[in-house]
C-alpha positions as CSV (number, residue, x, y, z in Angstrom):
1,X,-1.3,-6.7,2.7
2,X,1.5,-4.7,1.1
3,X,4.1,-6.1,-1.3
4,X,7.3,-4.4,-2.6
5,X,8.4,-5.9,-5.9
6,X,12.0,-5.1,-6.9
7,X,12.5,-6.1,-10.5
8,X,14.1,-4.3,-13.4
9,X,11.8,-5.9,-16.0
10,X,8.6,-3.8,-16.4
11,X,6.7,-6.7,-18.0
12,X,7.5,-9.0,-15.1
13,X,6.4,-6.3,-12.6
14,X,3.1,-5.8,-14.4
15,X,2.5,-9.5,-14.6
16,X,3.3,-10.0,-10.9
17,X,1.0,-7.1,-9.8
18,X,-1.9,-8.2,-11.9
19,X,-1.6,-11.8,-10.6
20,X,-1.2,-10.7,-7.0
21,X,-4.3,-8.6,-7.3
22,X,-6.3,-11.5,-8.6
23,X,-5.2,-13.7,-5.6
24,X,-5.5,-10.9,-3.0
25,X,-7.8,-8.2,-4.4
26,X,-7.2,-5.7,-1.6
27,X,-3.4,-6.0,-1.7
28,X,-1.2,-3.0,-2.4
29,X,1.9,-3.4,-4.5
30,X,4.8,-0.9,-4.5
31,X,7.3,-1.4,-7.4
32,X,10.9,-0.5,-7.8
33,X,13.1,-1.1,-10.8
34,X,16.3,-1.2,-8.7
35,X,17.5,-2.0,-5.1
36,X,18.4,1.6,-4.6
37,X,14.9,2.7,-5.6
38,X,13.4,-0.1,-3.3
39,X,15.4,1.2,-0.3
40,X,14.3,4.8,-1.0
41,X,10.7,3.6,-1.1
42,X,11.2,1.7,2.2
43,X,12.6,4.7,3.9
44,X,9.7,6.9,2.7
45,X,7.0,4.3,3.3
46,X,4.2,5.0,5.7
47,X,3.6,1.2,6.1
48,X,6.4,-1.4,5.9
49,X,5.6,-4.2,3.4
50,X,4.8,-7.7,4.6
51,X,6.8,-9.2,1.7
52,X,9.5,-8.1,-0.6
53,X,9.8,-10.0,-3.9
54,X,13.3,-9.5,-5.1
55,X,14.5,-10.4,-8.6
56,X,17.6,-12.6,-8.4
57,X,19.3,-11.0,-11.4
58,X,19.5,-7.2,-10.9
59,X,22.1,-4.7,-12.0
60,X,23.5,-1.7,-10.1
61,X,23.3,-2.8,-6.5
62,X,23.0,-6.5,-7.3
63,X,20.5,-8.9,-5.7
64,X,23.0,-10.3,-3.3
65,X,24.1,-6.9,-2.0
66,X,20.4,-5.9,-1.7
67,X,19.5,-9.0,0.3
68,X,22.5,-8.5,2.6
69,X,21.6,-4.9,3.2
70,X,17.9,-5.8,3.9
71,X,18.9,-8.5,6.4
72,X,21.3,-6.2,8.2
73,X,18.8,-3.5,8.8
74,X,16.8,-4.0,12.0
75,X,13.9,-2.0,10.6
76,X,13.2,-4.7,8.0
77,X,13.7,-7.9,10.0
78,X,10.0,-8.8,10.0
79,X,9.7,-8.5,6.2
80,X,9.6,-11.9,4.4
81,X,12.0,-11.7,1.5
82,X,11.2,-13.9,-1.5
83,X,13.8,-14.2,-4.1
84,X,12.7,-15.1,-7.6
85,X,14.4,-15.6,-11.0
86,X,13.9,-17.4,-14.2
87,X,17.6,-18.3,-14.5
88,X,18.8,-19.4,-11.1
89,X,20.6,-22.7,-10.8
90,X,20.3,-24.7,-7.5
91,X,23.6,-23.4,-6.1
92,X,22.5,-19.8,-6.5
93,X,19.1,-20.6,-4.9
94,X,20.8,-22.2,-1.9
95,X,23.2,-19.2,-1.6
96,X,20.3,-16.8,-1.4
97,X,18.5,-19.0,1.2
98,X,21.7,-19.2,3.3
99,X,22.0,-15.4,3.1
100,X,18.6,-15.1,4.7
101,X,16.0,-15.1,2.0
102,X,12.8,-16.7,3.3
103,X,12.1,-18.5,0.0
104,X,13.2,-18.8,-3.6
105,X,10.8,-19.3,-6.4
106,X,11.4,-19.8,-10.1
107,X,9.6,-17.2,-12.1
108,X,6.5,-18.9,-13.3
109,X,5.7,-19.0,-17.0
110,X,1.9,-18.8,-16.5
111,X,-0.4,-16.7,-14.3
112,X,-1.8,-20.0,-12.9
113,X,1.6,-21.0,-11.7
114,X,2.2,-17.6,-10.1
115,X,-1.2,-17.7,-8.5
116,X,-0.5,-21.1,-7.0
117,X,2.9,-20.0,-5.8
118,X,1.4,-16.9,-4.1
119,X,-1.4,-18.9,-2.5
120,X,1.2,-21.4,-1.1
121,X,3.5,-18.7,0.1
122,X,0.7,-16.8,1.9
123,X,-0.5,-20.0,3.6
124,X,3.0,-20.6,5.1
125,X,3.8,-19.4,8.6
126,X,6.9,-17.4,9.1
């Protein structure tokens, strides 16, 4: 299983990758610190990720623009896009879901919470 994590906080990225590898030991994680870098990685990828975890609070090309661009591109329609943020109010969460995000999760504060969120997410059917 291949994940692409787009997040501009290196500590959050490391935390996510470590936790994902505990839950799914054979997963691969690509990481990008911006949407622009994420799109470059997608264009150059040999394999398309199953999931993109997209931080809800990004600079440069913001998260909304990034999500719109991902949803418009037919090459990426099978990728599940999971938005996540530690600061999103309900209206913003709903907006991302209406824009086509498959799920919105609040950034967990412990690895156990993130492990549980990943297990639940992976057990869902698209």
